[in-house]
C-alpha positions as semicolon CSV with decimal commas, in nm:
position;residue;x (nm);y (nm);z (nm)
1;M;4,162;2,009;-1,866
2;A;4,182;1,837;-2,207
3;K;4,561;1,882;-2,213
4;L;4,609;1,664;-1,904
5;P;4,653;1,287;-1,939
6;P;4,320;1,100;-1,915
7;R;4,374;0,964;-1,561
8;E;4,445;1,312;-1,424
9;R;4,147;1,461;-1,610
10;I;3,925;1,192;-1,462
11;L;4,053;1,255;-1,108
12;D;4,018;1,633;-1,147
13;A;3,665;1,598;-1,279
14;A;3,571;1,353;-1,005
15;E;3,710;1,581;-0,735
16;E;3,520;1,881;-0,867
17;L;3,194;1,690;-0,895
18;F;3,226;1,497;-0,568
19;Q;3,304;1,820;-0,382
20;S;3,020;2,019;-0,537
21;E;2,748;1,755;-0,565
22;G;2,845;1,458;-0,349
23;I;2,964;1,109;-0,426
24;L;2,626;0,940;-0,454
25;R;2,470;1,205;-0,678
26;V;2,752;1,193;-0,934
27;G;2,745;0,920;-1,195
28;V;3,030;0,791;-1,406
29;Q;2,876;0,949;-1,718
30;A;2,890;1,295;-1,557
31;I;3,255;1,240;-1,465
32;A;3,331;1,127;-1,821
33;E;3,165;1,435;-1,967
34;R;3,346;1,672;-1,731
35;A;3,679;1,497;-1,803
36;E;3,611;1,508;-2,177
37;T;3,654;1,133;-2,205
38;T;3,438;0,820;-2,209
39;K;3,302;0,588;-1,944
40;A;3,516;0,313;-2,099
41;A;3,827;0,526;-2,038
42;I;3,729;0,573;-1,675
43;Y;3,692;0,198;-1,631
44;R;4,032;0,142;-1,795
45;H;4,190;0,354;-1,521
46;F;3,959;0,265;-1,231
47;E;3,793;-0,073;-1,202
48;T;3,482;0,076;-1,038
49;K;3,342;0,411;-0,931
50;D;3,423;0,304;-0,574
51;A;3,788;0,263;-0,674
52;L;3,782;0,613;-0,825
53;V;3,635;0,757;-0,504
54;A;3,900;0,577;-0,297
55;E;4,181;0,711;-0,518
56;W;4,046;1,066;-0,495
57;L;4,039;1,039;-0,115
58;R;4,394;0,896;-0,112
59;I;4,506;1,212;-0,290
60;V;4,319;1,435;-0,044
61;A;4,469;1,239;0,247
62;A;4,818;1,278;0,099
63;D;4,767;1,656;0,101
64;Y;4,688;1,644;0,472
65;Q;4,986;1,418;0,543
66;A;5,205;1,658;0,346
67;A;5,092;1,933;0,584
68;F;5,236;1,730;0,875
69;D;5,561;1,692;0,682
70;R;5,570;2,061;0,592
71;V;5,525;2,185;0,952
72;G;5,795;1,941;1,061
73;T;6,034;2,092;0,808
74;E;5,932;2,450;0,891
75;H;5,960;2,398;1,270
76;P;6,222;2,126;1,325
77;G;6,246;2,016;1,687
78;R;5,962;2,248;1,789
79;P;5,655;2,027;1,832
80;R;5,437;2,303;1,984
81;E;5,487;2,513;1,670
82;Q;5,422;2,207;1,454
83;I;5,087;2,153;1,628
84;L;4,997;2,518;1,577
85;G;5,116;2,489;1,216
86;L;4,870;2,206;1,157
87;A;4,591;2,414;1,306
88;R;4,698;2,703;1,081
89;F;4,683;2,469;0,779
90;I;4,317;2,398;0,861
91;A;4,239;2,760;0,953
92;D;4,393;2,892;0,631
93;G;4,197;2,638;0,427
94;L;3,860;2,730;0,577
95;P;3,784;3,023;0,342
96;T;3,831;2,800;0,038
97;L;3,648;2,503;0,188
98;S;3,374;2,386;-0,045
99;H;3,024;2,493;0,052
100;R;2,977;2,123;0,118
101;G;3,259;2,117;0,375
102;C;3,531;1,866;0,457
103;P;3,561;1,591;0,194
104;F;3,629;1,328;0,463
105;I;3,330;1,420;0,679
106;N;3,102;1,436;0,375
107;S;3,229;1,107;0,237
108;L;3,175;0,933;0,570
109;A;2,816;1,059;0,573
110;E;2,759;0,924;0,223
111;L;2,937;0,592;0,274
112;P;2,801;0,423;0,587
113;D;2,931;0,077;0,486
114;R;3,262;0,036;0,671
115;S;3,381;-0,212;0,410
116;H;3,361;0,047;0,130
117;P;3,715;0,100;-0,005
118;A;3,689;0,481;0,021
119;R;3,573;0,461;0,380
120;Q;3,872;0,239;0,458
121;V;4,099;0,507;0,306
122;I;3,944;0,767;0,534
123;E;3,968;0,552;0,847
124;Q;4,333;0,468;0,775
125;H;4,411;0,834;0,709
126;K;4,241;0,949;1,029
127;A;4,421;0,682;1,234
128;R;4,758;0,784;1,086
129;Q;4,679;1,152;1,147
130;T;4,584;1,080;1,509
131;R;4,905;0,881;1,569
132;R;5,113;1,166;1,431
133;L;4,928;1,425;1,641
134;V;4,961;1,215;1,957
135;A;5,336;1,187;1,890
136;L;5,364;1,564;1,847
137;C;5,174;1,619;2,173
138;A;5,408;1,377;2,351
139;D;5,714;1,545;2,199
140;A;5,578;1,882;2,313
141;G;5,564;1,748;2,670
142;L;5,188;1,786;2,694
143;D;5,007;1,612;2,975
144;D;4,808;1,310;2,847
145;P;4,902;1,335;2,476
146;E;4,614;1,112;2,362
147;Q;4,359;1,333;2,535
148;V;4,517;1,650;2,397
149;A;4,521;1,505;2,046
150;A;4,152;1,418;2,083
151;E;4,069;1,771;2,198
152;I;4,260;1,925;1,908
153;T;4,099;1,686;1,659
154;F;3,752;1,773;1,787
155;V;3,830;2,143;1,742
156;L;3,981;2,103;1,394
157;E;3,693;1,894;1,265
158;G;3,433;2,104;1,443
159;A;3,576;2,419;1,287
160;Q;3,530;2,271;0,940
161;V;3,168;2,182;1,011
162;S;3,104;2,524;1,169
163;K;3,247;2,697;0,862
164;Q;3,030;2,484;0,639
165;N;2,707;2,553;0,827
166;G;2,786;2,919;0,899
167;S;2,709;2,889;1,270
168;I;3,026;3,062;1,392
169;D;3,194;3,376;1,262
170;R;3,574;3,421;1,244
171;V;3,615;3,042;1,250
172;G;3,984;3,036;1,156
173;E;4,080;3,298;1,414
174;R;3,881;3,122;1,686
175;L;4,026;2,785;1,586
176;M;4,380;2,913;1,636
177;T;4,294;3,069;1,974
178;I;4,136;2,747;2,100
179;V;4,418;2,519;1,983
180;E;4,682;2,748;2,133
181;S;4,485;2,752;2,459
182;I;4,464;2,371;2,465
183;V;4,836;2,334;2,403
184;D;4,932;2,591;2,665
185;R;4,688;2,458;2,923
186;R;4,804;2,098;2,879
187;R;5,175;2,170;2,906
188;A;5,319;1,936;3,168
189;P;5,468;2,106;3,476
190;G;5,829;2,204;3,427
191;R;5,806;2,204;3,045
């Protein structure tokens, strides 16, 4: 880690600590120690801990948005396959999901104040993700695209929580079966 530039070391350390211990339990000193830097260096790059949390979540959100872009490139003009590709992205990520679960869900639980900058990042990300999923459902000719996108979102997010709490076995496999069933069931007549 020491070979990375300070800002990247700080973000890497913050991600590791936030994922393993939670945002509220991790202090700036712990991040500085893990990043092999100083608190002053952190504050040179990030005005506040809240700004650091928000930047970390922007990076996580960009990874999810890149998944939308990737399935679009892999399945051009095939929105059904793009939807299933997004579900596969989540399903494939479940085995490596932190024991603490989805970073967005966990962060929302820790940050109840809707004016918190990190919470605003999450809400904007989720709204953008929903718009993109609704558009894919419409492009796929699914009946009531907003409803279908809601159903798929509930399943994707529920799968992450179920993996975290261990309540369901074969979560990724079941996730794919459910999403495929939703898509096929909601296909508009004649499509």
